[in-house]
C-alpha positions as CSV (number, residue, x, y, z in Angstrom):
1,X,36.7,22.4,7.2
2,X,39.1,20.5,4.9
3,X,37.2,17.3,5.0
4,X,34.0,18.9,4.2
5,X,35.7,20.6,1.4
6,X,36.8,17.4,-0.1
7,X,33.7,15.9,0.0
8,X,31.9,18.5,-1.9
9,X,34.7,18.4,-4.6
10,X,34.5,14.8,-5.1
11,X,30.3,15.0,-5.2
12,X,30.7,16.7,-8.8
13,X,33.0,16.9,-11.6
14,X,34.8,20.2,-13.0
15,X,34.7,18.9,-16.7
16,X,31.8,16.7,-18.0
17,X,32.3,13.2,-19.2
18,X,32.5,12.9,-22.9
19,X,29.3,10.9,-24.0
20,X,30.7,10.1,-27.6
21,X,33.1,7.8,-25.7
22,X,30.0,5.6,-25.2
23,X,29.0,6.3,-28.6
24,X,25.5,4.3,-28.5
25,X,22.7,4.6,-26.7
26,X,20.7,1.3,-26.5
27,X,17.6,2.0,-24.4
28,X,15.1,4.9,-25.2
29,X,11.7,5.3,-26.2
30,X,11.8,7.5,-29.4
31,X,9.2,6.0,-31.7
32,X,6.3,8.3,-31.0
33,X,2.6,7.3,-30.2
34,X,3.4,3.6,-29.2
35,X,4.3,3.7,-25.4
36,X,4.9,6.0,-22.9
37,X,7.8,7.7,-24.6
38,X,7.8,10.2,-27.3
39,X,4.5,11.8,-27.8
40,X,4.8,13.0,-31.3
41,X,7.5,13.1,-34.4
42,X,8.3,16.6,-33.2
43,X,9.6,15.7,-29.9
44,X,11.3,12.5,-31.2
45,X,13.3,14.7,-33.5
46,X,14.1,17.2,-30.7
47,X,15.5,14.3,-28.5
48,X,17.4,12.7,-31.5
49,X,19.2,16.4,-32.0
50,X,20.0,16.4,-28.5
51,X,21.6,13.0,-28.6
52,X,23.9,14.2,-31.8
53,X,24.9,17.3,-29.9
54,X,25.9,15.2,-26.9
55,X,28.3,13.0,-29.2
56,X,26.2,9.9,-29.7
57,X,26.5,8.3,-33.0
58,X,23.8,5.7,-33.0
59,X,20.6,5.2,-31.1
60,X,19.0,1.9,-30.6
61,X,15.4,2.6,-29.7
62,X,13.5,0.0,-27.5
63,X,9.9,0.6,-27.3
64,X,7.9,-1.3,-24.2
65,X,6.4,-4.7,-25.1
66,X,4.2,-5.5,-22.0
67,X,1.4,-7.7,-22.4
68,X,-1.5,-5.7,-20.7
69,X,-0.3,-2.3,-21.8
70,X,1.8,-2.1,-24.8
71,X,1.1,-4.8,-27.2
72,X,3.5,-3.9,-29.7
73,X,4.4,-6.0,-32.4
74,X,7.6,-6.2,-34.7
75,X,5.5,-4.8,-37.4
76,X,4.2,-1.8,-35.3
77,X,7.9,-1.0,-34.3
78,X,9.5,-1.2,-37.7
79,X,6.9,0.8,-39.4
80,X,7.4,3.4,-36.5
81,X,11.0,3.2,-37.0
82,X,10.8,3.8,-40.7
83,X,8.6,7.1,-40.1
84,X,11.2,8.4,-37.6
85,X,14.2,7.7,-39.8
86,X,12.1,9.3,-42.8
87,X,11.6,12.7,-40.5
88,X,15.4,12.6,-39.2
89,X,16.6,12.7,-42.8
90,X,14.1,15.5,-43.6
91,X,15.6,17.2,-40.5
92,X,19.1,16.3,-41.7
93,X,20.4,14.7,-38.3
94,X,23.2,12.5,-38.8
95,X,22.5,9.9,-36.2
96,X,21.9,6.1,-37.2
97,X,18.6,4.8,-35.4
98,X,17.5,1.1,-35.2
99,X,15.2,-0.6,-33.2
100,X,14.8,-3.7,-30.7
101,X,12.4,-3.7,-27.6
102,X,12.3,-3.6,-24.2
103,X,10.5,-6.7,-22.9
104,X,8.5,-6.5,-19.7
105,X,9.4,-10.3,-17.8
106,X,5.2,-11.0,-17.2
107,X,2.9,-13.6,-17.6
108,X,3.0,-13.2,-21.6
109,X,6.6,-13.1,-22.0
110,X,7.4,-16.9,-22.3
111,X,5.0,-17.2,-25.2
112,X,6.5,-14.1,-27.1
113,X,9.7,-16.0,-26.6
114,X,8.6,-19.4,-27.8
115,X,7.4,-17.7,-30.9
116,X,10.9,-17.0,-32.1
117,X,10.1,-13.5,-32.8
118,X,12.0,-11.5,-30.3
119,X,13.6,-8.2,-31.2
120,X,17.2,-8.1,-30.4
121,X,20.0,-5.9,-31.2
122,X,23.9,-6.6,-31.3
123,X,24.9,-10.0,-30.8
124,X,21.5,-11.5,-30.1
125,X,21.5,-9.0,-27.0
126,X,17.8,-9.1,-25.4
127,X,16.8,-6.0,-23.4
128,X,14.3,-7.4,-20.4
129,X,12.9,-5.5,-17.7
130,X,11.2,-6.7,-14.6
131,X,8.0,-5.2,-12.5
132,X,9.0,-2.0,-10.3
133,X,6.7,-3.6,-7.8
134,X,6.8,-7.4,-7.7
135,X,9.7,-9.7,-7.7
136,X,9.7,-12.0,-10.9
137,X,9.0,-15.5,-10.5
138,X,10.9,-18.4,-12.5
139,X,13.3,-15.7,-13.6
140,X,16.4,-17.5,-13.4
141,X,14.8,-20.6,-15.1
142,X,13.5,-18.4,-18.1
143,X,17.0,-16.4,-18.4
144,X,18.9,-19.8,-18.3
145,X,16.6,-21.0,-21.3
146,X,17.2,-17.8,-23.1
147,X,20.8,-18.3,-22.8
148,X,20.6,-22.0,-24.2
149,X,19.0,-20.6,-27.0
150,X,21.8,-18.2,-27.6
151,X,20.3,-14.9,-26.4
152,X,22.4,-12.6,-24.4
153,X,20.0,-11.1,-21.6
154,X,20.7,-7.6,-20.7
155,X,18.2,-6.9,-17.4
156,X,17.4,-2.9,-17.8
157,X,18.0,-0.6,-14.8
158,X,18.7,-3.4,-12.1
159,X,19.2,-0.4,-9.7
160,X,15.5,0.6,-9.7
161,X,14.2,-2.9,-8.3
162,X,13.4,-1.6,-4.9
163,X,12.6,-5.2,-3.8
164,X,16.3,-6.2,-4.3
165,X,17.9,-3.2,-2.6
166,X,18.1,-4.8,0.9
167,X,19.5,-7.8,-0.9
168,X,22.6,-7.0,-3.0
169,X,23.4,-10.8,-2.9
170,X,20.7,-11.3,-5.6
171,X,22.5,-8.8,-7.8
172,X,25.6,-11.1,-7.4
173,X,23.5,-14.1,-8.2
174,X,22.3,-12.8,-11.6
175,X,26.1,-11.9,-12.5
176,X,27.1,-15.4,-11.3
177,X,24.7,-16.6,-14.4
178,X,26.5,-14.1,-16.8
179,X,23.3,-11.9,-17.0
180,X,24.3,-8.7,-18.3
181,X,23.4,-5.0,-16.7
182,X,22.2,-2.1,-18.2
183,X,22.2,1.0,-16.0
184,X,20.1,4.3,-16.5
185,X,22.6,6.9,-16.5
186,X,20.1,9.5,-15.1
187,X,20.1,7.4,-11.9
188,X,23.2,9.1,-11.3
189,X,21.7,12.3,-10.6
190,X,19.3,11.0,-8.0
191,X,16.5,11.5,-10.7
192,X,14.6,8.5,-9.7
193,X,15.5,8.5,-5.9
194,X,18.3,8.7,-3.6
195,X,18.3,4.8,-2.9
196,X,18.6,4.2,-6.7
197,X,21.3,6.4,-7.1
198,X,23.3,4.4,-4.1
199,X,22.7,1.2,-5.6
200,X,23.6,2.1,-9.1
201,X,26.9,3.6,-7.7
202,X,27.4,0.3,-5.9
203,X,27.0,-1.8,-9.1
204,X,29.5,0.5,-10.6
205,X,32.2,0.0,-7.5
206,X,31.8,-3.7,-8.1
207,X,32.1,-3.7,-11.8
208,X,28.9,-5.1,-12.7
209,X,27.6,-3.0,-15.5
210,X,28.4,-3.5,-19.0
211,X,25.7,-1.0,-20.7
212,X,25.0,2.4,-19.8
213,X,21.6,3.8,-21.1
214,X,19.4,6.9,-21.3
215,X,16.0,5.3,-21.0
216,X,15.0,8.3,-22.8
217,X,11.2,9.1,-22.4
218,X,11.2,13.1,-22.9
219,X,13.2,16.0,-22.6
220,X,13.1,15.9,-18.9
221,X,15.3,12.7,-19.2
222,X,17.5,14.5,-21.6
223,X,18.2,17.4,-18.9
224,X,19.1,14.4,-16.4
225,X,21.6,13.0,-19.1
226,X,23.3,16.4,-19.5
227,X,23.4,16.7,-15.6
228,X,25.0,13.0,-15.2
229,X,28.1,14.4,-17.2
230,X,29.4,15.6,-14.0
231,X,29.0,12.6,-11.9
232,X,32.1,11.1,-10.8
233,X,30.5,7.7,-11.4
234,X,29.9,8.1,-14.8
235,X,33.3,8.9,-15.1
236,X,34.2,5.6,-13.3
237,X,32.1,3.7,-15.4
238,X,33.4,4.9,-18.6
239,X,37.2,4.8,-17.5
240,X,36.2,1.0,-16.3
241,X,36.7,-1.0,-19.7
242,X,33.3,-2.9,-19.1
243,X,30.9,-0.9,-21.2
244,X,30.0,-2.6,-24.3
245,X,28.1,0.2,-25.8
246,X,30.4,1.2,-28.4
247,X,30.6,-2.7,-29.8
248,X,27.2,-2.0,-30.8
């Protein structure tokens, strides 16, 4: 009975993690109407207000750029950001919102990279995601080129790529090449799947995570972000000294 009690006690924190320690969210979809994130300016305001209430001081929103689906340009994103910030000023929500992008590593990515118009944040950080279904090809080669050009690639939600779950050494190979990892905080609630949660926890156990993001799309994600504050693994990550969010 005692051992079972310890298991249940360790599964959830008594006091929630203070997200103001993270301070900056660097993965979200808050600009309305340009990807699969926020649908209206009102929903964007609702999400940003919730971020503020959770202690976040700054948000770097990252619309999808996917060749076949979301053909967002720097101009589209910049115009959307201006409208969002104007609405937040009117709503008197004192959170600083900037924008970069989340780039899909697809057939069109190399042309975008060679154009020299990639949207980055901080110290030339570049957020990249892979297909959820097919492992990327020439991934290491392109990442190496990016690094040679001074970019600092961040792999978005590595825990969600099911094709790597059975081969943890692939994650190790990426870290050996100094690729930064950003986990989705809601992964720690089992929001995506139990397996995604397990891999996310393993990445934290191995000190392989530099950024924690919300990947905010709508208020259901916000509910999961709030739930995640009771995760012992979020507490472990915040206390690891590895997170770079607050430096942005």
